[in-house]
Every structure is written in C-alpha cells, then in structure tokens.
C-alpha positions, 0 to 999 in steps of 0.5 A, spaced: 483 578 474 488 573 472 494 570 475 499 573 472 496 579 477 496 576 484 501 576 489 506 570 490 507 569 496 512 564 500 508 559 504 512 561 510 509 568 510 502 564 511 504 559 517 505 561 525 507 554 526 509 547 524 508 542 529 512 535 529 510 528 532 515 523 535 516 516 534 513 511 539 513 504 541 507 501 538 502 495 536 501 495 528 493 495 530 489 501 530 487 504 538 481 502 541 476 506 544 480 507 550 487 507 547 491 512 543 494 511 536 499 514 533 498 516 525 502 512 519 504 515 513 498 512 509 493 517 514 495 523 510 497 519 503 489 519 500 486 525 499 482 524 506 484 524 513 483 516 516 484 515 522 484 507 521 491 507 518 494 508 525 498 504 530 497 503 538 502 507 542 505 502 547 509 508 551 504 511 555 508 515 559 510 518 553 503 519 551 503 528 549 496 530 548 499 536 545 500 532 539 493 528 538 490 530 531 483 535 532 478 536 526 480 541 522 488 540 522 492 541 516 497 535 516 503 533 511 507 527 510 514 530 511 517 523 510 514 518 504 516 515 496 517 521 492 510 520 489 507 521 496 512 526 501 509 532 502 501 529 501 497 533 506 490 533 508 484 536 512 483 532 518 475 533 516 473 527 521 476 524 528 474 518 531 479 515 534 485 519 539 491 519 535 497 522 535 502 525 529 508 521 528 515 523 526 514 523 519 507 527 519 507 535 521 501 539 522 501 546 519 498 552 524 496 558 519 496 565 521 489 565 517 485 558 517 481 560 512 487 560 507 487 552 509 484 549 503 487 554 498 494 552 500 491 544 500 489 544 492 496 548 491 500 543 494 496 537 490 496 541 484 502 540 479 505 546 480 505 545 488 508 538 487 514 540 482 516 544 488 515 538 493 519 534 489 524 539 487 526 540 495 525 534 497 531 529 499 533 522 499 537 517 495 532 512 495 525 512 492 522 508 496 523 514 502 524 522 500 524 527 506 522 535 506 525 539 511 520 544 515 525 550 512 524 546 505 516 547 506 517 554 508 520 556 501 514 553 497 511 559 493 504 560 491 499 564 489 495 568 493 488 570 490 483 576 493 479 573 498 472 573 494 476 569 488 479 565 492 471 562 495 469 562 488 475 558 486 474 553 492 467 553 490 468 550 483 473 546 485 469 542 491 464 541 486 468 538 481 471 533 486 464 531 488 463 529 480 469 525 481 467 522 487 460 520 485 464 516 479 469 513 483 464 510 487 460 508 480 467 505 478 467 501 485 461 499 485 462 495 477 469 493 480 466 489 485 461 485 480 467 484 476 471 481 482 465 477 483 465 475 476 473 473 475 472 469 480 466 464 478 470 464 471 477 461 474 473 457 479 469 454 472 476 453 468 480 450 474 474 445 474 474 444 467 467 446 467 468 453 462 463 453 456 468 455 451 462 454 445 462 448 439 468 452 436 473 451 441 476 445 443 480 443 449 486 440 446 489 434 451 496 432 450 497 425 450 497 422 457 504 420 457 507 426 454 503 430 460 507 425 465 513 427 461 512 434 462 510 434 469 516 430 471 520 436 467 517 441 472 518 437 478 525 437 477 525 444 475 522 446 482 527 441 485 532 446 482 529 452 485 528 449 491 535 448 492 537 454 490 532 459 494 535 453 500 528 450 500 526 443 503 523 439 497 518 435 498 520 427 500 513 424 496 512 429 490 508 424 487 504 429 481 506 425 475 504 418 479 497 421 480 496 424 473 497 416 471 491 415 476 488 419 472 489 416 465 482 415 463 479 422 464 477 423 457 479 432 459 485 430 462 484 435 468 487 433 475 485 436 482 491 437 486 494 439 492 498 446 492 504 442 496 505 438 489 506 444 484 509 449 490 513 450 496 508 454 501 512 458 506 510 463 512 514 469 512 517 472 517 513 475 523 515 482 526 518 484 533 521 490 536 528 487 536 527 487 528 526 495 528 533 497 527 538 493 525 545 494 520 541 490 514 534 495 514 531 492 508 524 493 505 518 488 507 512 487 504 506 487 510 498 484 509 496 491 507 501 491 501 496 485 498 489 488 495 485 485 491 487 489 485 494 487 486 499 489 490 499 497 493 507 499 494 505 506 497 507 505 504 512 499 504 516 498 511 522 496 512 525 490 517 532 488 519 534 482 516 541 478 518 545 476 512 543 469 514 535 470 513 536 473 505 535 466 502 529 464 505 525 471 506 527 474 499 522 474 494 523 472 486 520 474 481 513 470 479 512 469 487 505 468 489 503 471 495 498 471 500 495 475 506 495 469 512 490 473 516 485 479 517 480 482 521 475 481 515 474 473 512 473 476 505 480 479 506 484 473 507 488 469 502 488 475 497 493 474 492 498 477 488 504 476 484 510 479 485 515 482 479 520 484 483 518 491 483 522 494 488 530 492 488 
C-alpha cells in the first residue's frame, strides 16, 4: 500500500490531552537524589530525554507531583530556536525527579502505541516543515509553537501492521547510525589528544617539520618594533572597551632579553598579550528586566567549538554593556566544571548571535 492511500489525520485527533509545566525559581545545577528538578529545553533537544539537563527547584511549596516526568512520556519543546522548537522525545530512562517546565509539553495519546509513529513523523522533513511554518516569534533565538498549532499538524496514519514494520526498519537503521556515531566519537577523542600534543610541541618550538621546512625568525629589532605596535593596538582596544591597560606591559623588554635565542621563541604570560576578564555571575535579580540580552554559559563551550542551540538571556544594564559585550575574535574559556578535564575548554567568538 502506498503512502498516498493512507488517511491523513490531524495530530489533535490522536491526542487525549496536552499538559504544560510551570516556571520555577531554580538553581542551575541538576537535582540531587532527594531534590526535585525542572527540565531545561535541552533535556528534549537531542533525540533522547536527558534528565541531567535540568535545574533544581528552589520553590518546595510549588512542587507538583503531577508535573513529574515519567518513563514513557512523550515530551515536546514548546519554545526554542527555529531549528529546535518542536523537538520531541519519548522518555526511555528516568533517573531523577524532574518536572515539566513552562517550555516543555507532555502529550498524552488516546492510543499510546502511536507515540513512536508520531515521534518519527515530527522529526521527519515533512513534520519539521509544518512545525517551523506554525511556530511564531520574530527572533531566530526563540520561537514558540502553541498547543493549538500542534493539534493542527497533519500526518499520514498507516495501518497497525505496516506501522510496526516501518518502525522496526527505522529502529534498525538508527541503531546502525548510533554505532557509527560511537566509532566517530572515539576517533574524535584520539584526534583531540593528537591535536593537543601537536599544539604543545608547536608553541614550545619542538615541532619537527623536517629538513625541507625552516623556521623563519625575523631580526630581533624588527620583532621588537612589531610587538610594540601590537601593544599600542592592545592599549587602544582596551580603551575602546573600557578595560584597564596593564601599567607594566613589558613584552618588548622580554624580547630584548631573549635576543640571543637562536629560534626567537619567547615564553610570556597570557597577561602580557591579552586582558583576562571574568564574566558576570548570575543572580535571581538578573532573571528579568528591561535589558534582557543573550549571554553565554560554560555549557555553551565545548571541545568542538561553541554550542549555541540553548542560549539563555540575562538582564544587563546599559552601563554594563561595554564591559561584558563580546567582540569578534574574543577567546572564551570556561572557568569551572564538575570535571577537571572540562575546565579551560577554549572557543573563539565570531559574532554568531547579534
């Protein structure tokens, strides 16, 4: 039987109810075993439900057990970027007590066996086209889809036996894709280690390029002049951004001291070539206001660059803008993490978000 002979139904015809969560005062870290959390939009953004992507509820009087996410729940993102609004998952594993947030919906179906079929359709090109056409909002960083719009989505409904055959085929292909992804992740980890070793050798002047490649070291005087020019540019940049220039800038002096070095390499502190600035810490008073602005968290910095699918907003007063605004070319590092191997991940800001 071809798809053309399957009936087309509105999603609303298959739904018994849609349940919405609430907004809570939260701590940004996931809940411990005896605590209750609130799901972040990222908990449903990446194909599998992840209850680690949650915050800890700080309103014990508002905890509602009816909002707790349970195994088998069909969850969908009500608000996110245009690419991720309407992202959906079936909660296959639930390890923490986590409630629905105001940006996450739970769909209860009249026939629970329809959940995998609807899931794969909404993830398909045809499903995504309808979601993106029905969502509202004038900012790429935040779109919304209403419950009414979700009910309007149309999908083909194959007979039960054919649905089972198609779903079995899809699961087989997805298992193969997962196995391939795991292999690629292992390769990427090895490449990351190799890249770090190469960079370390390069900046220490130990990289053996072979006899056909020679290091070209400029004359010491010319190098000093060049670096002094850099210092002037750094000073001007610091003035424009409202940053204080180091009074004892002495990079050129250090170059003179190493003039006898055959390679021309120089070990310097980061403070000699850059300003190091800490971002502003979040506090409840900054969760709302008249100057809500996108900002980056440690979670947005990965070993593969910036992950900007889940960018939060915080209130920055006009007098804070010059100090905290990112500029093209800024180097970002996360200062803290629960894992030592995750501290200091670097990424470069290229003005991806206005």
